[in-house]
N, C-alpha and C positions, 0 to 999 in steps of 0.2 A: 504494500500500500504506500502511495507516494505522499499523501497529505491526510492528516487527521484534524477534524474540526470539532471543537467542543465549546459551545457558546461563542465567545469572541476570541478564544485561544486557537491559533492555527499552528500545528506542528508539521514541519516539512522534514521528510525523511530522505537524507541524501543518498543518491545512487553511487555506485563505484565510479571513481574518477572525479567526483565533485570536491572542490576545495573552497567554494564560496557560493552564496545565494544572492541573487539580484532580482529586481523587479520593480513594481510600482512603489514599494516601500523604501527603495533606495533611489527612485527616479532614474533607474538604469545606469546612467553615466554621471548624474549630478552628485551622487554620494557613493562612497566606496561600498563594494559588495560586502555582505556579512560573511566572515570566514567560518568555515566548518572546522570544528575542533575534533580531530581524530574520528571523523565520520559520525559524530553524534547528531541527533535530530536538533533542529532549531525551532523554538516556539516563539511566535510573535502574537501580540494582541492587536487585532485589527477591527475596524468598525463593523458593527452588526449590519447585515444587509449589503455587504460590499462584494464587488467583483474584483479579484486581484490577479494581475498577471505576474508571472515569475519565470525564472530560468536558473539553471545551475551553471556555475563557471568552472571550467577545467583548469588543470595546472598550466596550460598554455595561455590562460587569460581569456579564452574565448567562451561565450555562453553556449549552452546546449540544452535541448529539450529534455524534460523529465521523462525517461522511458516508461515510467509506471503510471503516467497520467495522460490519458488520451484527449482530455478536454482542451481544445484549442481556443484561442481568443480571436477577436475580430481585429487582426493586426496585418495590414497590407505591406509592412516594411520588412518584418523578420518572420522566419518560420519556426523559431525556437520557443516563443512564449507559450506557456501553459497557464490555465486559469483555475481558480478555486473560488467558490462562493461561500461567504461567511453568512450562513442562513440562506435567505432568498434575495437575490438581486432583482428588484422589481423593474419592469419595463412598462412604458406607456402603452395602453391598449391599441393606439393607432399603429404601432409598429407591427402588430400581428394581425391586424384587420385584413379581411380578404381584399385582394386587388379588384377594383370595379371593372366592369366591361368597357367603360369609356376611359381611355387613357390619353395622357398628353403625348406630344410628338417631339422627338429630338431632332434638331437640325444641326449638322456638324459643319463647323467653319475651320478653315486652315489658310494660313498666309505666311509670308516671309516677314519676320519682324524688322521694324525700323528703329524703335527706341532701344530695344534689346535684341541682340542677334539671335538667329536661329528660326526654325519653323515654329509658329505660334498656332495654338488650337483652342477652340472653345465649342461648347455645345449650348445652343439656345433651345430651352425646353418650354414649349407653349402648352397651355393647359387644355384639358378636354373641352371640346366645343369652342375652341379659339375662334374669335370673330374679329376680323380685321377692321370692322367698323367701330369697335370699342378701343379704349385706351387702357392698358393694363399697368399696374405697378410692376417694376422690374428690380430684381436683385442681382447684382454682379457678385458671383460666388468665387472666392479664391480657392486654390487647390481643387479646381473644378472636377477633374476625373475622379478624385477620391470622394467628393461629395455626391457625384452622380452614381458611381459604381458601388462604393463601400457604404456611404451614408444613405444612398437611395432617396435623396431628397425629392426628386421628381415623383417617384412612386408614392412617397408620403403625401405630397400635395394632392395627387390623384385620390388617395383614400380620404383625405380630409374634405375635399370638394364633394365626393360622392355622399358623404355624411352631412353635407351642408354645414360644415363647421367653420369654413373660411371663405374669403373672397378669392377669386382666381388671380394669379400673378404669372409673370414670365420670369424664368430663372435662367441666368446666363452663367454657365459653368466655365470659368476661365482657367486654363492650365498654365502654371508658371514655367519659366525656363530654369533659371537659377533662383530658387525661392529665397535663400538667405540674402542675396543681393537685392532682389526686387521688393521683398516684404519688410525688411528691417528699416523702417522709418525713411524710406526712399521716395522723395518727391517725384523722381522720374517714373515711378510706377503710375502716378496720376497722368503723366504725359502719355504713357502707353495706353491707359484706359481711354483717354479722350481722343487720341489720334488714331488708335487702331481697333479698339473694341466698340466704343460708342458709335463710331462711324459705320461699323458693319451691322449694328443692331438697330439703332434708332433710324427711322426712315424706311427700314426694310420690314421690321416687325412693329406691330402696333403697341408701343410701349411709351411710358411717360418719359418726357425729355426735360423734366424739371425736378427740383429737389423734393417736392412734395410726393413724388411717386418713384423716386430712385433711391435704392439702398445698397449697402455693401454687407457681405457675409463672409465669415472665415473662422478658422480654428488655429490656435497657437500663433505662429507668425502671421497667418492670414487674418486672425482676429486683431492682431496688433496693427497691421497696415489698414484694416478696415476702420477701426476707431480713430486712428491717426488722421487719415484722409477725411473721414466723415466729419470729425470735429473741426477741422480747419477750413472746410469748404461748404458753408451753409448755402451757397448758390448752386451746389451740385447735388448734395445728399441730405436726405431727411431721416434716414433709418440706418441702424447698424446692428448686426448680430455678431457676437463674438463668443466663441467657445474656447475656454482655457487660454485667453489672450496672453501672449508672451510679453507681459507688461514690465518685465525687467529688461529695459532697453534704453539706450541713449544714442543720440546722433554720432557721438564719438566712439561708440561701442562696436563699430564695424570696420574691419580692415580687409578690403577685397571681399571675398566670400566668407571670411571668418567673422563670426559675430559673438557677442557676449550677452547671454540671456541668464547669467548667474549672478554677476557682481556689478552690472552696469548701473543699477539704481532704477528708480521708478519715475523717470523723467516725464513721461506722458501724463501721468497722474498729476504731477506738479503743474504742468501746462494747462490741463483741464480745470484745475482748481483756480488758477489765475484768470483763465478765460473760459468760463463754463459754456459748453455747447448747447444752449437752450433750444436750438433748432432741431436737435436730434431726439428720436425715440430709440432707446437702446435696450437690447436683450443681452445680458451677460450670464455666463454660467461657467462652472469649473468642476473638476474632480477634486475630491477631498484628499486623495492619495497622490498628490503631485506637488512639486516645488512651487508651482504657480498659484496654489490655492490662496495663500495669504495676500499676494499682490492683487489678485482678482477681488478678494474681499475688500481690500482697501480702495480699489477702484470703484466698487459698488458703493462703498460708504461715501466717497467723494461725490459721486453722482447724486446720492441721497441728500447730502449736505447742500449741494448746489441747486436742488430742486429740479433736476433733469428727469424727464419722464423715462422710466426704465423698469425692468424687472431683473431680479438676480436669483439664480438657483444653483444648488450644489448637488452633486451626484457622488455616491459612494464607490468611486473607482478612480482610475489614474488618468494620465495624459495619453489618451488613446481613443480609438474609434468606438469602443464600447461606451465610453462616456459621451462622446460627441453625437453618435447616432441616437443614444438614449435621450439626449437633450434636444434633438431636432423638433419633436412634436410640440413641446411647450414654446419653443422659439417661434415656430411657424404660427401657432395659435395666437401668440401675443402680437405678432406683426400683422397677421391677416385675418384674425378671428372675427366672426360675425357678432 
């Protein structure tokens, strides 16, 4: 048996070759892995109702999957994380609702980049019953392929529309090139959106072309750039959704593609405190088992103190797609709910 759960105590039983344990509770690379002492089990106290990702670390320093635990996690980056539930990790019912017969349509775009080099791609997802005579709110979603394929945000919108829970919108899933460069407080990313994305969406699809109907959406660094640009440009954006925003960031914290999301400080929160973005409607959420939980709590508190229209939610999981996919329904309902 790989893992024993008793209440909130979780005992991890190391397999042969394991010298340390890593996972959500160490933020994988943000804190050192927990060493295994002579192959003895490791017991941790974790939140009730949590979903926890973990992996063992070998003598070569590389993580590997627990051979005695078949429970995989929703992780598009690595194949070694395994998962354990501390009690029951509850999911929003919209995530398991049947897909309706009427579905939205995905329109794929591709072009050679100008602001940033390389081939750029996006998916424009129009809602079921799309009517070119109407004008729809539009959300520009960072890390587009992940939100489309892993988060399945388009399918979630279809479900919510079929249940008459939300108003329809158009989702533009924008794929990054080098996300560290583009998303880390980079004003050139706005140049990219305006010159290369807006021009391919607005005028071709029946979407809002003003701040009242235009929003930004993202997770981690995508959440950072969304709130950064949304807060600084009231003429362009009226809504922001951020999941686990990487709010430990500073304009001087980037050197090429190397970025600092650990010690750079919470520059954006200071900026928003000094110049509150009263034009924005904001949805924030975070996992409780990640190094960005406290910065997101402080950001939410700053929005509260400034009287910014917002919601804030926490999920008993880490910096991963289990958290973000689980957060999508409430974010969508908050933004588009009837």
